[in-house]
DSSP file (Angstrom, degrees, kcal/mol; ACC not computed):
  #  RESIDUE AA STRUCTURE BP1 BP2  ACC     N-H-->O    O-->H-N    N-H-->O    O-->H-N    TCO  KAPPA ALPHA  PHI   PSI    X-CA   Y-CA   Z-CA
    1    1 A X              0   0    0      0, 0.0     3,-0.1     0, 0.0     2,-0.0   0.000 360.0 360.0 360.0 133.7  -31.3  -18.9  -36.3
    2    2 A X        -     0   0    0      1,-0.1     2,-0.2     0, 0.0     0, 0.0  -0.292 360.0 -94.6 -74.7 161.2  -30.2  -18.3  -32.7
    3    3 A X        -     0   0    0      4,-0.0     2,-0.2     3,-0.0    -1,-0.1  -0.486  37.4-141.9 -74.4 145.5  -32.6  -17.3  -30.0
    4    4 A X     >  -     0   0    0     -2,-0.2     4,-1.8     1,-0.1     5,-0.2  -0.609  27.4-105.6 -96.7 164.2  -32.9  -13.6  -29.2
    5    5 A X  H  > S+     0   0    0      1,-0.2     4,-2.7    -2,-0.2     5,-0.2   0.884 123.4  56.2 -55.3 -40.7  -33.3  -12.1  -25.7
    6    6 A X  H  > S+     0   0    0      1,-0.2     4,-1.5     2,-0.2    -1,-0.2   0.952 105.2  50.7 -63.8 -45.5  -37.0  -11.5  -26.6
    7    7 A X  H  4 S+     0   0    0      1,-0.2     4,-0.5     2,-0.2    -1,-0.2   0.880 111.3  47.7 -59.0 -40.5  -37.4  -15.2  -27.3
    8    8 A X  H >< S+     0   0    0     -4,-1.8     3,-0.7     1,-0.2    -1,-0.2   0.859 107.8  55.4 -70.1 -37.0  -35.8  -16.1  -24.0
    9    9 A X  H 3< S+     0   0    0     -4,-2.7    -1,-0.2     1,-0.2    -2,-0.2   0.843 110.9  46.6 -60.1 -30.2  -38.0  -13.6  -22.1
   10   10 A X  T 3< S+     0   0    0     -4,-1.5    -1,-0.2    -5,-0.2    -2,-0.2   0.542  87.2 116.6 -89.9  -7.4  -41.1  -15.3  -23.5
   11   11 A X  S <  S-     0   0    0     -3,-0.7     2,-0.1    -4,-0.5    -3,-0.1  -0.244  78.8-100.2 -60.0 142.8  -39.9  -18.7  -22.8
   12   12 A X        -     0   0    0      1,-0.2    -1,-0.1     3,-0.0     3,-0.1  -0.464  25.4-142.1 -62.4 136.0  -42.0  -20.7  -20.4
   13   13 A X  S    S+     0   0    0      1,-0.2     2,-0.3    -2,-0.1    19,-0.2   0.906  78.6  11.2 -68.9 -41.3  -40.4  -20.6  -17.0
   14   14 A X        -     0   0    0     17,-0.1     2,-0.5    -3,-0.0    17,-0.3  -0.985  52.8-158.5-140.0 143.1  -41.3  -24.3  -16.2
   15   15 A X  E     -A   30   0A   0     15,-2.2     2,-2.3    -2,-0.3    15,-1.3  -0.940  16.1-153.4-121.5 104.5  -42.6  -27.3  -18.0
   16   16 A X  E     +     0   0A   0     -2,-0.5    78,-2.0    14,-0.2     2,-0.3  -0.352  64.5  78.6 -82.0  62.1  -44.1  -29.7  -15.4
   17   17 A X  E    S-F   93   0B   0     -2,-2.3    13,-1.5    76,-0.3     2,-0.2  -0.981  92.2 -79.4-159.2 163.7  -43.6  -32.9  -17.4
   18   18 A X  E     +A   29   0A   0     74,-2.0    73,-2.3    71,-0.3    11,-0.3  -0.506  43.8 170.5 -67.0 132.7  -40.9  -35.4  -18.4
   19   19 A X  E     +     0   0A   0      9,-3.6     2,-0.3     1,-0.3    10,-0.2   0.544  58.4  13.4-119.6 -12.0  -38.8  -33.9  -21.2
   20   20 A X  E     -A   28   0A   0      8,-1.5     8,-2.5    69,-0.1     2,-0.4  -0.992  50.1-152.3-165.3 148.1  -35.8  -36.4  -21.5
   21   21 A X  E     -A   27   0A   0     -2,-0.3     6,-0.2     6,-0.2     2,-0.1  -0.990  21.0-149.1-123.4 136.0  -34.5  -39.8  -20.6
   22   22 A X    >   -     0   0    0      4,-1.8     3,-1.8    -2,-0.4    -2,-0.0  -0.420  40.7 -82.4 -97.8-173.9  -30.9  -40.4  -20.3
   23   23 A X  T 3  S+     0   0    0      1,-0.3    -1,-0.1     2,-0.1    -2,-0.0   0.683 129.0  48.5 -60.3 -27.6  -29.0  -43.6  -21.0
   24   24 A X  T 3  S-     0   0    0      2,-0.1    -1,-0.3    59,-0.0    58,-0.2   0.480 120.3-103.0 -98.4  -3.5  -29.8  -45.0  -17.5
   25   25 A X    <   +     0   0    0     -3,-1.8    58,-1.1     1,-0.3     2,-0.1   0.543  67.9 152.4  90.5   9.3  -33.5  -44.2  -17.6
   26   26 A X        -     0   0    0     56,-0.2    -4,-1.8    55,-0.1     2,-0.7  -0.480  39.9-135.9 -69.4 145.5  -33.3  -41.2  -15.4
   27   27 A X  E     -AB  21  75A   0     48,-2.9    48,-3.1    -6,-0.2     2,-0.4  -0.892  13.0-158.6-118.3 116.6  -36.1  -38.8  -16.3
   28   28 A X  E     -AB  20  74A   0     -8,-2.5    -9,-3.6    -2,-0.7    -8,-1.5  -0.705  11.5-159.8 -89.4 136.9  -35.4  -35.1  -16.6
   29   29 A X  E     -A   18   0A   0     44,-2.5   -11,-0.2    -2,-0.4   -13,-0.1  -0.639  27.4-118.0-108.0 173.4  -38.4  -32.8  -16.2
   30   30 A X  E    S+A   15   0A   0    -13,-1.5   -15,-2.2   -15,-1.3     2,-0.5   0.138  77.5 113.9 -96.0  17.2  -38.7  -29.2  -17.4
   31   31 A X  E     -     0   0A   0     42,-0.3    42,-2.5   -17,-0.3     2,-0.4  -0.779  61.7-139.1 -89.5 127.6  -39.2  -27.9  -13.9
   32   32 A X  E     - B   0  72A   0     -2,-0.5    40,-0.3    40,-0.2     2,-0.1  -0.714  29.0-107.6 -80.0 138.0  -36.4  -25.7  -12.5
   33   33 A X        -     0   0    0     38,-2.9     2,-0.3    -2,-0.4    -1,-0.1  -0.398  38.9-175.8 -70.8 143.0  -35.5  -26.3   -9.0
   34   34 A X    >   -     0   0    0     -2,-0.1     3,-2.2     1,-0.1     4,-0.4  -0.953  37.9-115.5-134.9 153.1  -36.6  -23.7   -6.5
   35   35 A X  G >  S+     0   0    0     -2,-0.3     3,-1.3     1,-0.3    -1,-0.1   0.804 111.9  67.4 -62.5 -28.2  -35.9  -23.6   -2.8
   36   36 A X  G 3  S+     0   0    0      1,-0.3    -1,-0.3     3,-0.0    -3,-0.0   0.698  88.5  65.0 -67.1 -14.3  -39.6  -24.0   -2.1
   37   37 A X  G X  S+     0   0    0     -3,-2.2     3,-2.1     2,-0.1    -1,-0.3   0.692  74.5 113.6 -82.2 -15.6  -39.5  -27.5   -3.5
   38   38 A X  T <  S+     0   0    0     -3,-1.3     3,-0.1    -4,-0.4    -3,-0.0  -0.327  85.2  12.6 -54.8 128.8  -37.2  -28.7   -0.7
   39   39 A X  T 3  S+     0   0    0      1,-0.3    60,-0.4    59,-0.1    -1,-0.3   0.538 102.1 123.6  80.4   7.1  -39.0  -31.2    1.6
   40   40 A X    <   -     0   0    0     -3,-2.1    11,-0.5    58,-0.1     2,-0.4  -0.550  61.1-122.1 -94.4 165.5  -41.9  -31.6   -0.8
   41   41 A X  E     -G   97   0C   0     56,-2.2    56,-1.9    -2,-0.2     2,-0.6  -0.880  19.4-139.1-104.2 132.6  -43.1  -34.8   -2.4
   42   42 A X  E     -GH  96  49C   0      7,-3.1     7,-2.5    -2,-0.4     2,-0.5  -0.829  14.2-149.1 -96.6 131.5  -43.2  -35.1   -6.2
   43   43 A X  E     +GH  95  48C   0     52,-3.8    52,-1.4    -2,-0.6     2,-0.4  -0.866  24.4 164.4-104.0 122.8  -46.3  -36.8   -7.5
   44   44 A X  E >   -GH  94  47C   0      3,-2.1     3,-2.7    -2,-0.5    50,-0.1  -0.997  69.2 -15.3-139.8 130.6  -46.0  -38.8  -10.8
   45   45 A X  T 3  S-     0   0    0     48,-0.6     3,-0.1    -2,-0.4    -1,-0.1   0.873 126.3 -54.4  41.8  49.4  -48.4  -41.3  -12.1
   46   46 A X  T 3  S+     0   0    0      1,-0.2     2,-0.3    -3,-0.0    -1,-0.3   0.581 116.3 115.2  62.6  10.9  -50.2  -41.5   -8.7
   47   47 A X  E <   -H   44   0C   0     -3,-2.7    -3,-2.1    39,-0.1     2,-0.4  -0.811  61.1-135.1-111.1 155.0  -47.0  -42.4   -7.0
   48   48 A X  E     -H   43   0C   0     -2,-0.3     2,-0.5    -5,-0.2    -5,-0.2  -0.913  19.1-168.7-106.6 131.9  -45.2  -40.2   -4.4
   49   49 A X  E     -H   42   0C   0     -7,-2.5    -7,-3.1    -2,-0.4     2,-0.2  -0.988   9.8-144.6-130.9 132.2  -41.4  -39.6   -4.7
   50   50 A X        -     0   0    0     -2,-0.5    15,-1.9    13,-0.4     2,-0.2  -0.553  23.9-104.0 -90.6 155.7  -39.3  -38.1   -2.0
   51   51 A X  B     +c   65   0A   0    -11,-0.5     2,-0.3    13,-0.2    15,-0.2  -0.488  38.2 175.0 -74.2 142.2  -36.3  -35.8   -2.5
   52   52 A X        -     0   0    0     13,-2.4    15,-0.2    -2,-0.2     3,-0.1  -0.972  29.7-143.2-145.8 151.0  -32.7  -37.2   -2.0
   53   53 A X  S    S+     0   0    0     -2,-0.3     2,-0.3     1,-0.1    -1,-0.1   0.761  83.2  12.6 -80.3 -27.9  -29.4  -35.5   -2.6
   54   54 A X  S >  S-     0   0    0      1,-0.1     3,-1.8    12,-0.0    -1,-0.1  -0.956  76.3-107.7-147.3 162.8  -27.6  -38.5   -3.9
   55   55 A X  G >  S+     0   0    0     -2,-0.3     3,-1.6     1,-0.3    23,-0.1   0.912 118.5  60.1 -60.9 -38.1  -28.2  -42.0   -5.1
   56   56 A X  G 3  S+     0   0    0      1,-0.3    -1,-0.3    -3,-0.1     4,-0.1   0.576  87.5  76.0 -67.6  -4.3  -26.8  -43.3   -1.9
   57   57 A X  G <  S+     0   0    0     -3,-1.8     2,-0.3     2,-0.1    -1,-0.3   0.449  96.4  49.8 -82.5  -0.1  -29.4  -41.5    0.1
   58   58 A X  S <  S-     0   0    0     -3,-1.6     3,-0.1    -4,-0.1     6,-0.1  -0.911  92.4 -96.1-134.3 156.9  -32.0  -44.0   -0.8
   59   59 A X    >   -     0   0    0     -2,-0.3     3,-1.5     1,-0.1    19,-0.3  -0.278  59.1 -77.0 -67.2 163.0  -32.3  -47.8   -0.7
   60   60 A X  T 3  S+     0   0    0      1,-0.3    19,-0.2    17,-0.1    -1,-0.1  -0.379 119.0  13.9 -58.5 137.3  -31.5  -49.8   -3.9
   61   61 A X  T 3  S+     0   0    0     17,-3.7     2,-0.5     1,-0.2    -1,-0.3   0.581  96.3 133.0  68.8  17.1  -34.4  -49.7   -6.5
   62   62 A X    <   -     0   0    0     -3,-1.5    16,-1.6    16,-0.2    -1,-0.2  -0.862  53.4-129.9 -96.4 124.5  -36.0  -46.8   -4.6
   63   63 A X  E     + D   0  77A   0     -2,-0.5   -13,-0.4    14,-0.2     2,-0.3  -0.345  35.6 158.3 -69.7 153.2  -37.3  -43.8   -6.6
   64   64 A X  E     - D   0  76A   0     12,-2.1    12,-2.7   -15,-0.1     2,-0.3  -0.973  30.3-130.1-158.3 165.1  -36.3  -40.3   -5.6
   65   65 A X  E     +cD  51  75A   0    -15,-1.9   -13,-2.4    -2,-0.3     2,-0.3  -0.840  27.6 167.1-117.2 165.3  -36.0  -36.8   -7.1
   66   66 A X  E     - D   0  74A   0      8,-1.9     8,-3.0    -2,-0.3     2,-0.7  -0.988  41.7 -91.2-165.6 163.6  -33.1  -34.5   -7.0
   67   67 A X  E     - D   0  73A   0     -2,-0.3     6,-0.2     6,-0.2   -35,-0.1  -0.758  46.1-145.6 -83.7 118.9  -31.8  -31.2   -8.6
   68   68 A X    >   -     0   0    0      4,-2.8     3,-2.3    -2,-0.7   -35,-0.1  -0.199  30.0 -93.5 -83.6 179.5  -29.6  -32.1  -11.5
   69   69 A X  T 3  S+     0   0    0      1,-0.3    -1,-0.1     2,-0.1    -2,-0.0   0.673 126.6  55.2 -70.5 -13.1  -26.5  -30.3  -12.7
   70   70 A X  T 3  S-     0   0    0      2,-0.1    -1,-0.3     0, 0.0     3,-0.1   0.407 119.7-109.6 -90.3   0.4  -28.7  -28.2  -15.1
   71   71 A X  S <  S+     0   0    0     -3,-2.3   -38,-2.9     1,-0.3     2,-0.2   0.679  78.5 128.6  74.2  20.5  -30.8  -27.0  -12.2
   72   72 A X  E     -B   32   0A   0    -40,-0.3    -4,-2.8    -6,-0.0     2,-0.4  -0.652  67.9-103.7 -98.2 150.2  -33.7  -29.1  -13.3
   73   73 A X  E     - D   0  67A   0    -42,-2.5   -44,-2.5    -2,-0.2     2,-0.4  -0.713  42.7-170.8 -77.9 128.4  -35.8  -31.6  -11.3
   74   74 A X  E     -BD  28  66A   0     -8,-3.0    -8,-1.9    -2,-0.4     2,-0.4  -0.970  16.0-146.5-124.7 144.1  -34.8  -35.1  -12.2
   75   75 A X  E     +BD  27  65A   0    -48,-3.1   -48,-2.9    -2,-0.4     2,-0.3  -0.899  29.2 164.5-107.9 130.3  -36.4  -38.5  -11.2
   76   76 A X  E     - D   0  64A   0    -12,-2.7   -12,-2.1    -2,-0.4     2,-0.4  -0.863  30.5-139.6-133.9 171.2  -34.1  -41.5  -10.7
   77   77 A X  E >   -ED  80  63A   0      3,-0.6     3,-1.7    -2,-0.3     2,-0.4  -0.993  33.0-113.3-128.9 124.6  -34.1  -45.0   -9.2
   78   78 A X  T 3  S-     0   0    0    -16,-1.6   -17,-3.7    -2,-0.4   -16,-0.2  -0.413  99.5 -11.3 -58.7 118.1  -31.1  -46.2   -7.3
   79   79 A X  T 3  S+     0   0    0     -2,-0.4    -1,-0.3     1,-0.2     2,-0.3   0.916 129.2  77.3  53.3  46.5  -29.6  -49.0   -9.4
   80   80 A X  B <  S-E   77   0A   0     -3,-1.7     2,-0.6   -18,-0.1    -3,-0.6  -0.949  86.8 -91.0-163.4-179.5  -32.7  -49.1  -11.6
   81   81 A X     >  -     0   0    0     -2,-0.3     4,-2.8     1,-0.1     5,-0.3  -0.913  22.1-162.9-110.5 107.2  -34.5  -47.3  -14.4
   82   82 A X  H  > S+     0   0    0     -2,-0.6     4,-1.9     1,-0.2     6,-0.4   0.825  90.2  56.7 -61.1 -36.4  -37.0  -44.6  -13.5
   83   83 A X  H  >>S+     0   0    0    -58,-1.1     5,-2.4     2,-0.2     4,-0.5   0.947 116.2  34.9 -65.5 -49.8  -38.6  -44.7  -16.8
   84   84 A X  H >45S+     0   0    0      3,-0.2     3,-0.8     2,-0.2    -2,-0.2   0.936 119.2  47.1 -65.2 -52.8  -39.4  -48.3  -16.6
   85   85 A X  H 3<5S+     0   0    0     -4,-2.8    -1,-0.2     1,-0.2    -2,-0.2   0.813 120.9  38.3 -65.6 -31.3  -40.1  -48.7  -12.9
   86   86 A X  H 3<5S-     0   0    0     -4,-1.9    -1,-0.2    -5,-0.3    -2,-0.2   0.431 106.0-120.2-106.0   1.9  -42.4  -45.7  -12.8
   87   87 A X  T <<5 +     0   0    0     -3,-0.8     2,-0.2    -4,-0.5    -3,-0.2   0.902  54.2 169.6  63.8  41.1  -44.1  -46.2  -16.3
   88   88 A X      < +     0   0    0     -5,-2.4     2,-0.3    -6,-0.4    -1,-0.2  -0.615  13.5 173.7 -88.9 147.4  -42.8  -42.7  -17.4
   89   89 A X    >   -     0   0    0     -2,-0.2     3,-2.5   -62,-0.0   -71,-0.3  -0.936  48.1 -72.4-136.5 163.5  -43.0  -41.4  -21.0
   90   90 A X  T 3  S+     0   0    0     -2,-0.3   -71,-0.2     1,-0.2     3,-0.1  -0.358 124.6  26.0 -51.6 136.5  -42.2  -38.1  -22.6
   91   91 A X  T 3  S+     0   0    0    -73,-2.3    -1,-0.2     1,-0.3     2,-0.2   0.367  79.1 149.4  84.1  -2.6  -44.8  -35.8  -21.5
   92   92 A X    <   -     0   0    0     -3,-2.5   -74,-2.0     1,-0.1    -1,-0.3  -0.469  48.7-122.7 -58.7 125.8  -45.7  -37.6  -18.2
   93   93 A X  B     -F   17   0B   0    -76,-0.2   -48,-0.6    -2,-0.2     2,-0.3  -0.426  27.6-167.6 -77.4 149.4  -46.9  -34.7  -15.9
   94   94 A X  E     +G   44   0C   0    -78,-2.0     2,-0.3   -50,-0.1   -50,-0.2  -0.953   8.0 174.9-129.9 152.0  -45.3  -34.1  -12.5
   95   95 A X  E     -G   43   0C   0    -52,-1.4   -52,-3.8    -2,-0.3     2,-0.3  -0.991  23.2-126.0-153.7 152.3  -46.4  -31.9   -9.6
   96   96 A X  E     -G   42   0C   0     -2,-0.3     2,-0.3   -54,-0.2   -54,-0.2  -0.682  20.8-172.9-101.3 158.6  -45.3  -31.2   -6.0
   97   97 A X  E     -G   41   0C   0    -56,-1.9   -56,-2.2    -2,-0.3     2,-0.3  -0.954  30.4-101.9-142.6 160.2  -47.3  -31.5   -2.9
   98   98 A X              0   0    0     -2,-0.3   -58,-0.1   -58,-0.2   -59,-0.1  -0.603 360.0 360.0 -82.6 146.8  -46.6  -30.5    0.7
   99   99 A X              0   0    0    -60,-0.4    -1,-0.1    -2,-0.3   -59,-0.1   0.480 360.0 360.0 -70.6 360.0  -45.6  -33.2    3.0
């Protein structure tokens, strides 16, 4: 049965945890990007992760977060696997903090 407008209106706006891993080990979260996230550090498993717009914006094997094509916060590692390098699992919580 398809979702109704009522279902969508009652849907949680954000889910601050890892919800999906792609083939490369990038970790998609359920957090929708908001302008207020710009310049903030993402905290995951007691690690701090800075924002970058592209993979080339960080050194090799460095973790970063970015807004993906779906408008969600995604965690990646340049030429690496974020899931493995950061010990991430489905349901791992994420949060933002001010720099």
